N, C-alpha and C positions, 0 to 999 in steps of 0.2 A: 817554259817548264822550270829552268834554273831559277827564275825569279820567284816562282811559286814556292819552290823548295827552300830558297833563302828566306823568303818571308815567313814561312812556317817555322823554320829554325829560329828566327829572331823572335817570333811570337812565343815559342816554347821557352826560350831563354828569359824573355820578359816575364812570362807567367811564373817561371821558377823563381825569379828575383822577387816578384810580388809576394809569392807564398812564403819565401824565406823571410822577407821583411815583416810580413804580417805575423809570422810565427814568433820572431824575436820581439816585435812590439807587443804581441799578446802576452808573452811570458813576462815582459817588463811591466805591463799593465796589471797582470795578476799579482806580481811582486809588490807593486805600489798599493794595490787594494788590500792585500793581506798583511804586508809588513810595513808599509809606509815609505818605501823607497823603490826606485826603479831598478837599480843594478848594484852589484857588489864591486868593491875595488879589486884590483888584480891579485892582491895578497890574501883575499878571503874567498872561501867557497862554502856552499851549503851541502850538507849531507842529511839524508832523511832515512829513518829506519822504522819499521813496524815492530812493536814489542807487544805481543798479545793482540789486543784490539786497539792499542794506542799508537798514534803517529807522533814521532819525536823528530823535530828538525834541529840540527846543529849548525852553528856557524863556526868555521875554523879559520883562524888568522895565523898565517905562517910568517916568521921573522928569522932571517939568517943572522948569524952571529955578527954583531957590530953594525947591523943595519939601522938600528934605532938607538936613541939615548933614553934609557929607562930611568924611572924614579918612583919612589913611594911617597905618597902624601897622606897626612893624617890630621884630623881635627875633631877630637871626641866631642867637643862642646858645640860644634856647628856642622853636623852631618849634611850632606847634599846628595841629590840624585847623581847618577853617573853623568848625565848630560850637563848638569850644573857644575860638576867637578871639571869637566873638560872645558866649559866656557870660562870658569874661574881661573884655570891654570893656563889656558891657551894651548892645550896639548893637541896632538894629532890623534891620539888613540888613548882611551881610558877604559879600564875594566875594574870591577870591584875586587877587593883584596881579602884580608883575613877576617876570621871570626871576631865578634865583638860583643860586649855585654850590653845591658839595657842602658847604661850610661855612656856608651860609645867607646869604652876602653877595650883594648885588645884582650882576648881571653887566654891567649897563649903567648909565647915569646914573640916580642915585636920590638925592633929597634931601628932607628935611623941615626945618622950622625948628630942630630939634635934632639932625639927622643930616646931616652934610656928605658930599656925594658924592665918592667916590674916583675916579670915572670922569668924564672931561670930557663936556660937552654935545656931541652930534654936530655936525660941521661939514661941510656939503654944498656949500659955496660953489664948489668947483672940480670938482664931479661933474655930468656931463650927465645921467646916469641913476642917481639915488640908490638905494642898497640898504642893507640892514642895519637899524639902529635908527632908522627914519624916523617912528615913531608916538609922539606925545607925549600924556601924561596929566598933568593938573595940577589942583590944588585952590586956588582963590583966594577967600578970605573965605567958606569953606564950600561954594562952588559947584564941582562937578566939571565939567571940560571936557577936550576932546581936540582934537588937531590933527595936521597933516602937517608934520613938522619942517622940510623944505626950503622950505616957504612961510612959516616963522616968521622974523622979522627979528632977534629977540633971544632969548637963553635966559631961563628963568624967574628972577625975582629970588630972592635967597637966602632970603627969608622965605616963599616959596611952595613947598608940597609938590608934588613933580613927579617923574616918571620917564619914561624912554624905553623903548620896546618895539618888537617887530617880528613880522611885517611889517605894513605898512599894507595893509588888505584892500580898502577902498573909498575912492575919492576922487571927489567929484561924481557919485555913483551909478554909477561905472564900476569894474569889478574891477581890482585892481592886481597880482594874482598871475598871471603869464603862463603858467607851466608847472606841470604836476601832478607832484609828486614821488612821489605814491602812498603817502606816509607817513600813516597813519591814526592819529588820537588824539582824545580828548575835547578840547573847545575852550572857552575863555573869551574873550569878545569885548566890546568897547565900541563903541557907534555913536552918531551924532548925526544928527537930521533937520533940515530947513530951519526948523523952529520952535524950534530950539535944545533940544529935549527930548533927554535922554540915555537910552540903552538899555544895560542889562547883559544879555548873551546868553550862555547856557551850554548845553552839550549835556547834556540830562537823561538820555539813553540813546543808545547808538550812537557811532560814531566816523566822522570824515571828514578829508580832507586840507585843507590851507590853500587850495589852488586851489578845491576844492569849497565851502569856507566862503565864499570871496569870490564865487563864482558864485551861491550861495544868497542871500547878503545883497543882491546886485544885483537879484535877482528879487523882493524883498519890496516891498510897496506903500508903505513909508515914504520911498522915494527918499533914502537916507542920503547926507549930504554927505561924511562921513568915517567910517571904521570901522577898527579895528585889533585885532590879536591880542595877548592877554596870555599868561602861562604856562599851559600846558595839561597834558594827560595826567593822571597821578595827582594833580597839583596843582589841577585844576579842581574847584571846590566853591562852594556857595552855601548860606547859612543865613539864614532870616528867621523872626521870630516875629510876623508881621503878622496872623495869624489864630490861632484856638484850636488849630489843628493846625499845628505848625511845618513849613515847607517846607525840606527838607534835601537837598542833593546832596553826598554825603560825599566828603571829600578826604583825601589824605595830609597829613602835617604840613608846613606852609609857614611861612616866616619873615616874610612881609609880606602885608598885606591892604588892601583898600579897604572902608571902613565908612560906613554912613549912619545917622543918628539922627533 
């Protein structure tokens, strides 16, 4: 009798293990068919939301302060896809950067130690309700950081890589986009939480408006202190070789990117 009970118990454990393995394999297979890769690296996760009748899937990549060496790269005359940028630079992680014109030049303030901005740093000193390029992205000694430009007292020093973008989506966990334009697109966003961790967030599939993006960010458990929008639409892209299966969100050719090593 004991042998029968033991055998049944072992069969149940074996069956449970098989079901668990098949479930994980099935999820990985679905991910491969739908997105082109089996699994996400440990610093990334997927979140999905239904907005009206649309399903929008986001990838969130979290980076602690000092975890990566960040850089900005730009080449207006030779734009590349995000994957091509990562291959060209030999970086671990690449995401698209600032807005740019038809000729590949940044449309807002954009500087690196070797690239002088032709657009002045935004000045909101006389504006009661700042609009436009209110979102700042900068890299100081390899650390990526973001902020709300109207709250910044001075512009970045010439030796600091930085650019201005729009709009600011979140400030102190509150949405900053008041009206919904209804314009849907893929999105690339940067956010920061109270622990100073940085988040790169891109739409893996689906489209949403900036208003919807701000509302979604405000509903997340991280309580973001600040978040902003980067260039999106066809420019939205992400590439990382952090696992044996590269994670790729394919983009059109873009002239500037953010990279991490």
